[in-house]
C-alpha positions, 0 to 999 in steps of 0.5 A, a space after each residue: 499500499 503506498 503511503 499518502 503525503 501531504 505538501 509542507 507547504 501550499 504554493 499561492 496563485 494559480 500554480 498553487 491551485 493546480 497542486 491543491 488540486 493534486 493533493 485532494 485528488 491524493 487525500 480522497 482515497 483516505 475518506 471513501 463517502 467523500 472522495 468522488 466528490 473531491 475528485 469531481 471538484 478538483 477536476 472541474 475547477 480552473 487554474 483562477 480558484 479564489 484565495 480564500 478557496 485555497 485557504 479552506 482546503 489548505 486547513 482542511 488538509 493541514 487537518 488530514 495531516 494532524 490525523 494521520 500523525 495522531 493515528 501513527 502515535 497511538 499505534 506506536 505508543 500501543 507497541 510500547 505497551 505490548 509484550 510481543 516475546 509473549 507469544 499469547 499476545 503476539 497471536 492476539 495483535 495479529 489475529 484478525 479480531 484485534 485487527 478488526 477492532 484496531 479499523 473501528 478505532 481509526 475508523 471512528 477517530 473523529 470521536 477522539 476529538 481531545 488527547 485525554 480521549 486518545 489516551 483512552 483509545 490507546 490503553 483499550 486496545 493495549 489491555 485488550 491485546 494483553 488481557 482477555 477480561 472483556 469479550 471482543 463485542 464488550 472492547 467494542 461497546 468501549 470504544 463507543 463509549 469513548 466516541 460518544 461520551 462527553 468529556 464530562 460524562 468521562 469525568 463522572 465515571 472516573 469519580 466513581 473509580 475506587 470509591 463505589 456509593 457516591 451520591 449525586 452531590 458527592 458528584 457534583 461537589 467532587 467535580 469542583 462546582 458551585 451550589 446551583 438552583 434546580 431549575 438552572 441549566 447547569 442542573 438540567 445538565 447534570 440530570 440529563 448526565 446521570 440518565 445517560 450514564 444510568 440508562 447506558 449501563 456504566 452506573 447504578 443506584 447501590 443495590 445489596 445481593 445475596 450470597 448467589 449475586 443476585 440484586 435484593 429487593 428493597 423492602 417498601 419505604 413508608 412515608 411517617 406523618 408529617 415527613 412527605 416533601 411538596 417538591 421533586 427529588 433534588 438533581 443533586 439529591 444527597 441520599 441514594 447513592 450510585 455505583 459502577 456496574 460490572 461493565 463500567 468497572 471493566 471499562 475505567 479497568 480498559 480504558 483508564 488504566 494506563 499499561 506500562 511502557 515495555 518498550 523504551 527507545 534512547 537514541 543515545 544508545 544507538 550505535 554510530 557508523 564510527 562506533 566501530 571503528 578503530 
């Protein structure tokens, strides 16, 4: 497979327009759903496109170049954390199933819009190469969560790590947020966030289990006379506690636990061509 390269600088003027069209034709192969449109536009435009159009595509190609560099960096960081001397790990990395996870990760790369999310994807791919705690179907779900959840969602998930049993008010406080009105946009956002994580199977209200792991029903609560309230439950309730589900715990293990680097590169340790000369 030939490697697509992008120009370091874009020429100005009419000749520059022709040069940019050539780069667009090359870039079209990177985006299957847009390749036909780009090729058609590149062949239709004349030599005297407006400079603003050239500037637009200059920035667009720079974005593609940055994305390719991020993917390359991520692959290198994964390889640093995977022990290929282990036969089982080597077989796993070469397997069609693992390659499928790699392709999904890079196909959904637009969801990795921050350095933190890129780190989570790297951790998932490195952990799933070395361990088999979760099935590949579950790992695909983890990749979808990273893509679709906001950084605030992920920050709340991290708050439950090693401290299950937090109330909504405790979570809000640990986020460093000031108290707000119940009818404020911030309160509505927090309600939505907790609902997303609850319905998504990542957190749940704390439940007692029996010896066999079955959830025990709560006894019916009878309110005492004079203790009822005429207001709805607060978005920052401080009574019912939440915890990570089993899936949520595995997600934290895979995405938020960094695998130690096993292969480090030190240029100073490399021999120069003159090292062995007398």
